[in-house]
C-alpha positions, 0 to 999 in steps of 0.5 A, spaced: 815 714 709 809 718 711 803 714 711 798 718 707 803 719 702 803 711 702 796 711 702 795 716 696 800 712 692 797 705 693 790 708 692 793 711 685 796 704 684 789 700 685 785 705 681 790 704 675 791 697 675 787 695 669 789 701 665 796 700 667 796 693 665 794 694 658 799 700 657 805 695 659 802 689 655 802 694 649 809 696 651 811 689 651 809 688 644 813 694 641 819 691 644 825 689 640 831 685 641 837 689 638 836 695 634 829 697 632 831 698 625 832 691 623 825 690 622 825 695 616 826 693 609 832 695 605 828 700 601 825 703 608 832 703 611 835 706 605 831 712 605 833 713 613 840 713 611 840 717 605 842 724 608 847 721 613 855 721 611 858 715 609 860 713 617 853 714 619 850 710 613 855 704 615 853 704 622 846 704 620 846 698 615 850 694 620 844 694 625 849 693 631 850 700 634 844 704 637 841 710 633 838 716 637 832 720 636 832 728 637 825 731 638 826 738 638 822 744 640 827 749 638 825 756 635 829 762 636 823 766 638 822 763 645 828 765 649 828 759 653 829 755 646 833 759 642 840 755 645 837 749 642 840 751 635 847 748 637 844 742 641 844 737 635 851 738 633 854 737 640 849 731 641 851 728 634 859 729 635 858 726 642 854 720 640 859 719 634 865 719 639 861 713 643 860 709 636 853 711 635 849 715 630 843 720 632 838 724 627 833 729 629 827 725 628 822 731 628 821 738 631 814 740 635 811 747 635 813 751 641 809 757 643 811 763 648 805 764 653 809 770 655 808 773 648 801 771 647 798 773 654 792 776 653 792 775 646 788 771 641 793 766 640 793 764 647 787 760 646 791 755 642 796 755 648 793 749 652 791 745 645 798 746 643 800 740 648 796 735 645 799 737 638 806 737 641 804 730 643 802 728 636 808 731 633 812 727 637 809 721 635 810 722 628 817 724 629 818 717 632 814 713 628 819 711 623 822 706 628 829 707 626 831 709 633 833 706 640 832 711 644 830 719 644 833 725 647 827 731 648 829 738 647 824 742 651 823 747 657 816 751 657 809 751 659 805 746 654 812 743 651 815 739 656 808 735 658 806 734 650 813 731 649 812 727 656 805 724 653 809 723 646 815 719 649 810 715 654 806 713 647 813 710 645 814 707 652 819 702 649 824 707 648 829 710 653 828 717 654 832 723 657 830 730 657 835 736 656 834 743 658 837 749 656 838 753 663 835 760 665 837 766 663 841 771 668 837 775 673 835 781 670 831 786 674 827 783 680 821 780 679 818 784 685 820 791 681 817 788 675 810 786 678 810 793 681 811 797 675 806 793 671 801 795 677 803 802 676 802 802 669 795 799 670 794 805 674 796 809 669 802 812 673 807 810 667 808 810 660 808 804 655 815 806 654 817 805 661 813 799 662 817 796 656 823 798 658 822 794 665 819 788 661 826 788 657 830 789 663 827 782 666 826 778 659 833 780 656 837 774 653 837 767 651 835 762 657 828 761 661 825 766 664 827 766 671 821 767 675 818 760 678 812 759 673 810 753 669 817 753 665 821 752 671 816 747 674 817 743 668 824 742 670 823 741 677 818 735 675 823 732 670 828 731 676 823 729 681 821 724 676 828 722 674 828 724 667 833 729 667 840 729 669 840 731 677 840 738 679 841 740 672 835 744 670 837 751 673 845 751 670 845 758 666 845 757 658 851 758 654 856 756 659 861 751 659 857 747 665 851 747 661 855 744 655 858 739 659 851 737 661 848 736 654 854 732 652 853 728 659 845 727 657 847 724 650 852 719 653 847 717 658 841 715 653 847 710 651 847 706 657 839 705 657 838 702 650 836 695 649 843 693 646 846 696 652 845 690 657 841 695 662 835 697 658 830 702 661 824 704 657 821 710 659 814 707 660 817 701 665 821 706 668 816 711 670 810 709 675 805 711 680 811 713 685 814 717 680 808 721 679 807 722 686 814 724 687 812 729 681 806 732 685 810 732 692 815 736 688 810 741 686 807 742 693 814 743 696 816 748 691 810 752 690 809 750 683 805 752 677 797 750 678 798 748 670 800 742 673 794 740 676 792 739 668 798 737 665 800 731 670 793 728 670 794 728 662 801 725 662 800 720 667 794 718 663 799 716 657 802 711 662 795 708 664 796 711 671 789 715 673 791 721 678 785 726 681 785 732 684 783 729 690 790 726 690 793 733 689 789 735 695 791 730 700 798 730 698 799 738 699 796 737 706 802 733 708 807 736 704 811 742 707 812 748 703 820 749 702 821 754 697 820 762 696 821 764 689 817 769 685 811 769 685 811 766 692 817 770 694 822 775 691 827 770 689 828 767 682 831 760 680 838 763 679 837 764 687 834 757 688 840 754 684 845 758 688 842 756 695 843 748 693 837 747 688 834 741 687 839 737 691 837 740 697 829 740 696 830 732 694 834 731 700 829 734 705 824 731 702 827 724 702 830 725 709 823 727 712 819 721 709 816 725 704 818 722 697 819 715 694 826 713 694 825 706 691 824 709 684 828 708 677 831 714 674 836 715 668 841 715 673 839 708 676 835 706 682 834 711 687 831 718 688 837 720 692 842 719 686 839 726 685 841 730 691 848 731 688 851 737 684 854 737 677 861 740 676 866 742 671 874 742 673 880 741 669 879 734 670 873 734 667 865 733 668 863 730 674 857 729 679 859 731 687 855 730 693 850 736 693 848 740 699 843 737 704 842 744 707 840 750 704 845 756 703 840 761 703 834 759 708 830 765 705 829 761 699 830 754 701 828 752 708 828 745 711 822 740 712 823 742 720 822 749 719 818 750 712 815 756 710 808 753 711 806 746 713 802 745 707 804 745 700 802 751 695 796 748 692 789 746 694 782 743 692 776 748 693 769 744 693 762 747 693 756 748 690 759 752 684 763 746 682 770 743 683 777 748 682 784 749 684 787 755 688 795 756 689 795 758 696 803 759 697 803 766 695 796 768 699 796 772 705 792 770 711 787 776 710 786 773 703 784 766 705 777 768 707 772 773 703 765 773 702 763 778 697 758 780 691 759 777 685 761 781 679 760 777 672 764 777 666 764 773 660 771 775 658 777 778 661 777 784 656 770 786 660 773 786 666 779 790 664 774 795 661 770 795 667 777 797 671 779 802 667 772 805 668 773 805 675 767 800 676 771 796 681 772 800 687 769 795 692 770 788 695 767 783 690 769 776 687 770 777 679 766 771 676 770 770 669 766 765 665 766 761 658 774 761 659 774 753 659 777 748 654 771 747 650 769 755 650 775 758 648 781 753 649 782 755 656 787 761 656 791 764 661 788 770 664 794 773 667 793 779 664 787 780 670 793 780 675 795 787 675 788 791 676 786 786 681 793 787 685 791 794 684 785 794 687 787 789 693 793 794 694 787 799 695 784 795 701 779 792 697 777 784 698 778 781 691 778 774 688 776 771 682 773 765 680 774 762 673 773 756 669 780 759 665 787 758 667 792 763 671 799 763 669 804 759 673 806 766 675 800 768 679 798 767 686 797 773 690 790 774 689 785 768 691 784 765 684 779 759 684 781 756 677 780 751 672 772 751 675 769 744 673 764 743 670 766 749 666 760 754 664 760 751 657 758 744 659 752 746 663 756 748 670 753 753 675 758 758 673 753 760 667 747 761 673 751 766 677 748 773 677 752 779 678 750 781 686 750 774 688 753 773 694 759 768 694 763 765 700 770 764 699 774 760 704 781 757 702 782 755 709 776 750 709 777 748 702 770 751 700 767 755 695 759 757 696 754 761 692 750 763 697 743 763 693 737 759 695 738 752 692 730 753 689 732 760 686 738 757 683 735 751 680 729 755 677 734 760 673 736 759 666 743 758 664 746 764 661 749 762 654 755 767 651 756 769 644 763 765 643 763 766 635 769 771 635 773 766 639 772 761 633 776 764 628 782 768 627 789 767 629 788 759 627 783 758 631 778 755 626 783 750 625 782 747 632 774 747 632 774 739 632 779 739 639 774 744 642 768 740 641 772 733 644 776 736 649 775 733 656 774 737 662 780 741 666 779 735 672 780 730 667 787 734 664 783 738 659 786 733 653 783 730 647 786 723 647 782 717 649 784 714 656 787 707 655 782 702 654 776 707 652 778 705 645 774 699 645 768 702 648 
């Protein structure tokens, strides 16, 4: 095992000793011998049984067989989640055949960041994660369930479901994906067309035609953004069936995997004899494996927020320094858009997670001694699902890539370091996605141009005012200011300027899409401008040095001058209402910093403070 990974894991364990012990103590109190519904009174149980058929009522009333919850993020506006409409009936049939019952315990909201990108609704996106966690808790609060199946894929949805599942840590949990859509036009062509539109060279009709050729059917979008990073993480954490994430939706193998996941939860309940509550199954090694997977695959920067919030729910304290230390010893094994031209279908065809996990374990870069839904050992995930005339089975998966342009090896990685890095300086602390950056974009020193909104930068670009080297400072985009929207809409104009030969970069307390990467972007800057961060003191014309290689970002202003400057205060009134934003004012006022996971929940143990 790599000694630095061992050391970071031990650091996490030691700093989490108190909170983890409290969490496990609370989990222990929630455990029940037998089925959970035996605690209910007759009237309570009658309400729970009322809509079921006679067989279901008989099963629940006998208090012997497990009853499984489904928490679903289904809606038919998200292409990734539309296939879930058929899952509950399939799951119920499968469990009924095994002598168990199943109920849809609740639905949680699921918004599409692709639809809300650069729109007012994006200001609710990050907050939806904690709303989903609360919705999950409400769904499970009826206490008639002995395990739970979670149907969710996309950006904030999986982290929210995981947080909710961990607050019901005494229940076993299995996550079930729906798979990606088939490949449309290439991601490289799509990005090119977007930039041509930003230049004014093509019409909106032509742009829409290209976008619709990319996002063209049910299933997860095929670029390697946050949604697909979620799926990778769930496999690295042992919460999803092995190498199952990227099997296409609406296929016989996909249906077989869903049925197998339903069967799997029955092997984990307390009455199965092999009780695996999620809160005990997941520990600090599981989260280290998740971070390693994120770095090795060049995954989404959004997980520098989400993993911290997810771990906190289990009493585990992660920091950005953990991410940075692990990234330095994790080789970049994958090239998927935006870090390359391939999509997740090409990744699957190259061997997918079977290859990645084998390479990481073989190089001593991941913890094998972890519990998973398949049993003990992450090596159980270096397999491949198959469907033949004899039925469904997992077979030994590929250990070497079938396409080395998509997945390399630990001996010959695309980069010796992972895809993310911590940047520290007199402006604050931020993270940057490095896996898609060219060497010439790793060090930039230029004057700042300051914007208080993404719209202001777009307008300046259209007026032709940005035709030079500069570092865009886009501030008042943090969690407390306006909910920390993704600023992916800034990538086409900044990409155009970069292609014209200008050295450009961006510093922001907002987020970038999981699909961003080729423009150097210091994101999640903490403290944010609305919390008194130095961002609020930067003026246009100030020199900034951006050194990704050293992990430094420096405002080149005399400290005395900087100290005497007053902080700019932006008018955020227009971000407080409309599109439901007024309903989230309490969240904006109480949300924690990006470095703390940008959540609203108290850490375990804080309740007594």
